[in-house]
C-alpha positions as CSV (number, residue, x, y, z in Angstrom):
1,M,-2.3,18.1,13.5
2,P,-3.7,21.5,12.6
3,D,-7.0,22.6,14.1
4,G,-7.7,25.4,11.7
5,G,-5.2,27.6,13.5
6,N,-7.8,29.3,15.7
7,R,-9.2,29.4,19.2
8,G,-12.8,29.3,20.3
9,G,-15.5,27.1,21.6
10,H,-16.0,23.6,20.2
11,M,-18.9,21.2,19.9
12,K,-18.9,17.5,18.9
13,A,-19.8,16.7,15.3
14,P,-22.8,14.4,14.7
15,G,-21.7,10.7,14.5
16,G,-18.5,11.2,16.6
17,G,-16.6,13.1,13.9
18,K,-14.1,15.9,14.5
19,N,-15.0,18.8,16.7
20,I,-16.8,21.7,15.0
21,R,-16.0,25.3,15.9
22,S,-19.0,26.6,17.7
23,D,-17.9,30.3,17.2
24,L,-17.9,30.1,13.4
25,N,-20.5,32.0,11.5
26,P,-21.6,30.2,8.3
27,A,-23.1,33.4,7.1
28,R,-19.7,35.2,7.1
29,V,-17.9,35.2,3.8
30,V,-14.1,35.4,3.5
31,L,-11.9,36.0,0.4
32,L,-8.8,34.0,-0.3
33,K,-6.6,32.8,-3.1
34,I,-6.2,29.2,-4.3
35,D,-3.6,28.7,-7.0
36,D,-3.7,32.5,-7.7
37,R,-7.5,32.4,-8.2
38,D,-9.6,34.7,-6.1
39,V,-12.3,32.6,-4.4
40,T,-14.9,33.1,-1.7
41,A,-15.8,30.8,1.1
42,R,-18.0,30.6,4.2
43,E,-16.1,30.9,7.5
44,D,-17.0,27.3,8.4
45,E,-15.7,25.7,5.1
46,T,-12.4,23.9,4.7
47,I,-9.9,24.5,1.9
48,L,-10.8,21.2,0.4
49,Q,-14.5,22.2,0.2
50,V,-13.7,25.5,-1.4
51,A,-11.3,24.1,-3.9
52,R,-13.8,21.5,-5.1
53,Q,-16.5,24.1,-5.4
54,N,-14.2,26.0,-7.7
55,G,-13.1,23.0,-9.8
56,I,-9.6,22.8,-8.2
57,R,-8.4,19.2,-7.9
58,I,-6.9,18.1,-4.5
59,P,-6.3,14.4,-4.2
60,T,-7.7,12.5,-1.1
61,L,-8.0,9.0,0.2
62,C,-9.6,9.2,3.7
63,H,-12.1,12.0,2.7
64,L,-15.5,11.0,1.4
65,D,-18.5,13.2,0.9
66,G,-21.1,12.4,3.5
67,L,-18.6,11.3,6.2
68,S,-16.8,13.4,8.9
69,E,-13.3,14.4,8.3
70,R,-10.3,12.6,9.9
71,G,-7.2,14.1,8.2
72,A,-5.6,10.7,8.3
73,C,-4.1,10.1,4.8
74,R,-2.5,13.5,4.5
75,L,-2.7,13.3,0.7
76,C,-4.6,16.6,0.6
77,I,-1.7,18.6,1.9
78,V,-1.3,22.1,0.5
79,E,1.0,25.0,0.9
80,I,-0.2,28.1,2.8
81,K,1.7,31.3,2.5
82,G,3.3,32.2,5.8
83,S,3.2,28.7,7.2
84,P,6.4,26.6,7.2
85,R,4.4,23.3,7.3
86,L,2.2,21.7,4.7
87,Q,-1.4,21.6,6.0
88,P,-4.2,19.0,5.3
89,A,-6.9,20.8,3.2
90,C,-9.7,18.6,4.5
91,I,-9.5,19.9,8.1
92,T,-8.0,23.4,7.6
93,L,-10.5,26.1,7.5
94,A,-10.5,28.9,4.9
95,R,-9.4,32.3,6.3
96,Q,-9.5,35.8,5.1
97,D,-6.6,36.7,2.7
98,M,-5.2,33.2,2.9
99,E,-3.1,32.2,-0.1
100,V,-3.1,28.5,-0.9
101,I,-1.0,26.5,-3.4
102,T,-2.4,23.0,-4.1
103,N,0.0,21.6,-6.7
104,S,3.5,22.9,-6.2
105,E,6.7,20.8,-6.7
106,R,7.1,20.5,-3.0
107,V,3.5,19.4,-2.5
108,T,3.7,16.8,-5.3
109,R,7.0,15.4,-3.9
110,Y,5.5,14.9,-0.4
111,R,2.3,13.3,-1.8
112,K,4.4,10.8,-3.7
113,K,6.4,10.0,-0.5
114,I,3.1,9.4,1.4
115,L,1.9,7.1,-1.4
116,E,5.2,5.2,-1.3
117,L,4.9,4.7,2.4
118,L,1.3,3.4,2.0
119,F,2.5,0.9,-0.5
120,T,5.4,-0.3,1.7
121,E,3.4,-0.7,4.9
122,R,1.1,-3.4,3.6
123,N,1.0,-5.9,0.8
124,H,-0.6,-4.1,-2.2
125,V,-0.3,-6.5,-5.2
126,C,-2.6,-4.9,-7.8
127,S,-2.4,-7.7,-10.3
128,V,-4.2,-10.2,-8.0
129,C,-6.5,-7.7,-6.3
130,V,-10.3,-7.8,-6.6
131,S,-10.2,-3.9,-6.9
132,N,-7.6,-3.8,-9.6
133,G,-8.7,-1.0,-11.9
134,H,-11.3,0.3,-9.4
135,C,-8.8,1.2,-6.6
136,E,-8.3,4.8,-5.4
137,L,-4.8,4.1,-4.1
138,Q,-3.8,2.6,-7.5
139,A,-5.5,5.5,-9.4
140,L,-3.6,8.1,-7.3
141,A,-0.3,6.4,-7.9
142,M,-1.0,6.6,-11.6
143,E,-2.1,10.2,-11.4
144,L,1.0,11.3,-9.6
145,G,3.3,9.3,-11.8
146,L,4.5,6.9,-9.1
147,T,6.6,4.3,-11.0
148,H,8.7,2.9,-8.2
149,V,9.1,3.0,-4.4
150,D,12.4,4.2,-2.7
151,Y,11.6,2.7,0.7
152,N,12.0,-0.9,1.9
153,Y,8.8,-3.0,1.8
154,L,7.8,-4.3,5.2
155,Y,5.9,-7.4,4.0
156,P,3.8,-7.7,7.2
157,K,1.9,-11.0,7.7
158,H,-1.7,-9.9,8.0
159,S,-4.7,-12.1,8.1
160,V,-7.7,-12.4,5.9
161,D,-11.1,-12.7,7.6
162,A,-13.6,-14.4,5.4
163,S,-15.9,-15.5,8.3
164,H,-18.8,-13.3,7.2
165,E,-21.3,-15.0,4.9
166,R,-21.2,-12.2,2.3
167,F,-18.1,-10.1,2.8
168,S,-14.4,-10.5,3.6
169,V,-11.6,-8.2,5.0
170,D,-8.0,-8.5,3.8
171,H,-5.8,-6.5,6.2
172,N,-3.0,-6.7,3.7
173,R,-4.7,-4.1,1.6
174,C,-6.0,-1.7,4.3
175,I,-4.6,1.8,4.4
176,L,-6.3,2.8,7.7
177,C,-8.4,5.5,6.1
178,L,-11.2,4.6,8.6
179,R,-14.0,5.1,6.2
180,C,-15.5,1.8,7.3
181,V,-15.4,2.9,10.9
182,R,-17.1,6.2,10.1
183,V,-19.8,5.0,7.8
184,C,-20.7,2.2,10.2
185,D,-21.0,4.7,13.1
186,E,-22.3,7.8,11.4
187,I,-24.6,6.4,8.7
188,E,-25.6,2.9,9.7
189,G,-25.4,3.6,13.5
190,A,-24.0,0.1,14.3
191,H,-20.4,1.0,15.2
192,T,-19.3,-2.5,14.4
193,W,-15.9,-1.3,13.2
194,D,-13.1,0.2,15.3
195,V,-9.3,0.4,15.4
196,M,-6.9,-1.6,17.5
197,G,-3.2,-1.0,18.0
198,R,-0.9,1.9,17.3
199,G,1.0,3.3,14.3
200,I,1.6,0.9,11.4
201,T,0.6,-2.0,13.7
202,S,-3.0,-0.6,13.8
203,R,-5.8,-2.5,12.2
204,V,-9.5,-2.3,11.9
205,I,-11.5,-4.7,14.0
206,T,-15.1,-5.8,14.5
207,D,-16.8,-6.1,17.9
208,L,-13.7,-5.8,20.1
209,D,-11.5,-8.0,17.8
210,Q,-14.0,-10.8,17.1
211,P,-14.3,-12.5,13.7
212,W,-16.5,-10.5,11.3
213,G,-18.8,-13.5,10.9
214,A,-19.4,-13.7,14.7
215,S,-20.3,-10.0,15.0
216,E,-23.5,-9.3,17.0
217,T,-23.7,-5.7,15.8
218,C,-23.1,-6.0,12.1
219,T,-26.3,-5.5,10.1
220,G,-24.8,-6.9,6.9
221,C,-25.6,-3.6,5.0
222,G,-22.4,-3.6,3.1
223,K,-21.8,0.2,3.4
224,C,-18.3,-0.4,4.8
225,V,-17.4,-2.5,1.7
226,H,-18.5,0.2,-0.7
227,V,-16.7,3.1,0.9
228,C,-13.4,1.2,1.1
229,P,-10.9,2.9,-1.3
230,T,-8.9,-0.3,-1.9
231,G,-9.5,-4.1,-2.0
232,A,-9.4,-4.4,1.8
233,L,-13.1,-4.9,2.1
234,S,-14.9,-6.8,-0.7
235,E,-17.9,-8.9,-1.5
236,K,-17.4,-12.6,-1.7
237,G,-17.5,-14.2,-5.1
238,K,-15.6,-11.3,-6.8
239,S,-12.5,-12.2,-8.8
240,V,-9.6,-10.0,-9.9
241,A,-10.7,-6.5,-11.0
242,E,-14.4,-7.3,-10.4
243,M,-15.0,-5.4,-7.2
244,T,-16.6,-2.0,-8.0
245,K,-17.9,0.3,-5.4
246,R,-21.3,2.1,-5.1
247,R,-21.4,5.2,-2.9
248,Q,-24.2,7.3,-4.2
249,F,-26.2,6.5,-1.0
250,L,-24.0,8.5,1.4
251,P,-25.2,12.1,1.2
252,Y,-28.8,11.0,1.2
253,L,-28.5,8.7,4.2
254,Q,-26.6,11.2,6.2
255,M,-29.3,13.8,5.5
256,M,-31.9,11.4,6.7
257,R,-30.0,10.6,10.0
258,R,-29.7,14.3,10.7
259,E,-33.5,14.7,10.3
260,E,-34.0,11.9,12.7
261,R,-31.8,13.5,15.3
262,R,-33.8,16.8,15.3
């Protein structure tokens, strides 16, 4: 996983996120090209941040404004001139004279393959999902023109935990973006959610793999539900296509927690 391609001191990000380079100067400005456009960036900004500031679309699933970056989904991969590998834009820092291509044929081909693998690893049946029509995974598949999957479906047998009085988690629809883990830790400060297992056998858990309804740390705030990009986390009582997400609270709440830490 790329670390920005540089050496230097590191410090831990607030909320347990990725390490932040302590030697970066946010006042220093660099010039680079993104899709043949000259753009400027602060030294501590990522390619994804710079692209969005300039109206350049880069698809993401694990990224969410207000949360730390994880570089987990890899859908934000871009080409960088001089690098043989595709790099995740969300955790790759902008550099002087860098030349970035965000939507080449190669990049699009790899993004489609990543989406195909996400669909095959779990049981994503859109027609019976509470988030049908409101799902980021579904929307990206439509955006990239994904009409079929070339890999074999795994059809894993995952459980549904509906023990919580207000919410439920369907592991069949989880893509392991870890938004729920991050928002619970960094914004709510409860750290109810975590990850158990390795690779495609990994799954999100509450309180050391206890039923959600038995959790002693969950505050019932619902933030994890509303940052989930799919129908993995939902409110009870929602039928097919009825689960919409509300995320406007994130930037404000993170700003408030930073003020509290000072």
